[in-house]
C-alpha positions as CSV (number, residue, x, y, z in Angstrom):
1,M,35.8,166.8,23.7
2,K,34.9,166.8,27.3
3,Y,32.5,164.1,28.3
4,K,31.3,162.0,31.2
5,L,30.1,158.4,31.3
6,T,26.7,157.8,32.9
7,N,26.5,154.9,35.4
8,H,24.8,152.8,32.8
9,A,27.5,153.5,30.2
10,Q,30.2,152.6,32.7
11,K,28.5,149.2,33.4
12,Q,27.9,148.5,29.7
13,I,31.5,149.2,28.5
14,I,32.8,146.9,31.2
15,K,30.3,144.2,30.3
16,R,30.9,144.6,26.6
17,D,34.7,144.9,26.8
18,I,34.8,148.3,25.2
19,L,37.9,150.5,25.8
20,V,37.5,154.1,26.9
21,K,40.0,155.1,24.2
22,W,37.6,153.7,21.6
23,I,34.7,155.8,23.0
24,E,37.0,158.9,22.9
25,A,38.0,158.1,19.3
26,A,34.3,157.8,18.3
27,L,33.5,161.1,19.9
28,T,36.4,162.9,18.5
29,F,36.7,161.4,15.0
30,P,33.4,159.6,14.2
31,A,33.1,158.0,10.8
32,K,29.4,158.9,10.9
33,I,27.0,160.9,13.1
34,E,23.3,160.1,13.4
35,T,20.5,161.7,15.3
36,D,18.4,159.6,17.5
37,T,15.0,158.7,16.2
38,H,13.3,159.0,19.6
39,D,15.2,161.7,21.5
40,P,16.5,164.8,19.7
41,A,19.0,165.4,22.5
42,L,20.8,162.2,21.7
43,V,23.4,161.7,19.1
44,H,25.0,158.5,17.8
45,A,28.7,158.5,16.9
46,L,29.8,155.5,14.8
47,L,33.3,154.3,14.3
48,P,34.8,151.0,13.0
49,I,37.3,149.6,15.5
50,S,40.3,147.9,13.9
51,E,41.2,146.0,17.0
52,R,37.8,144.3,16.8
53,G,37.9,143.4,13.1
54,F,36.4,146.8,12.1
55,R,33.2,146.1,13.9
56,V,31.2,149.4,14.2
57,L,31.2,150.9,17.7
58,R,28.0,153.0,18.3
59,V,28.4,155.6,21.1
60,I,25.2,157.3,22.1
61,Y,25.5,160.5,24.0
62,N,23.4,163.5,25.2
63,E,24.7,166.7,23.7
64,S,22.3,168.9,25.6
65,V,24.4,168.8,28.8
66,D,27.8,170.1,29.5
67,P,30.0,168.1,29.5
68,I,28.2,165.7,27.1
69,A,27.0,162.5,28.7
70,V,27.7,159.2,27.1
71,V,24.6,157.2,27.7
72,T,25.7,153.8,26.3
73,A,28.1,152.2,23.8
74,Y,27.9,148.9,21.9
75,F,29.1,147.1,18.8
76,D,26.4,147.5,16.2
77,N,26.4,144.5,13.8
78,T,23.6,146.0,11.7
79,V,25.6,149.0,10.3
80,K,26.7,148.2,6.7
81,D,27.3,151.7,5.1
82,L,30.5,153.1,6.6
């Protein structure tokens, strides 16, 4: 899947020590997909990351642009149903 990282996403993945390969894995093979409750153009891809003790990585991206734009990514400690 072709994608680009927004400036915000680039800063956040560095700050949060998130590897680009994890973002790519979440976009390509998500364990779960959710629609954003506030913006219908945004999609949330969730994937447990084994290297981080299976914490769930949430990658939020805008699917209405080409290539898709990753808006942000973070480890979501509230997800329990994967």
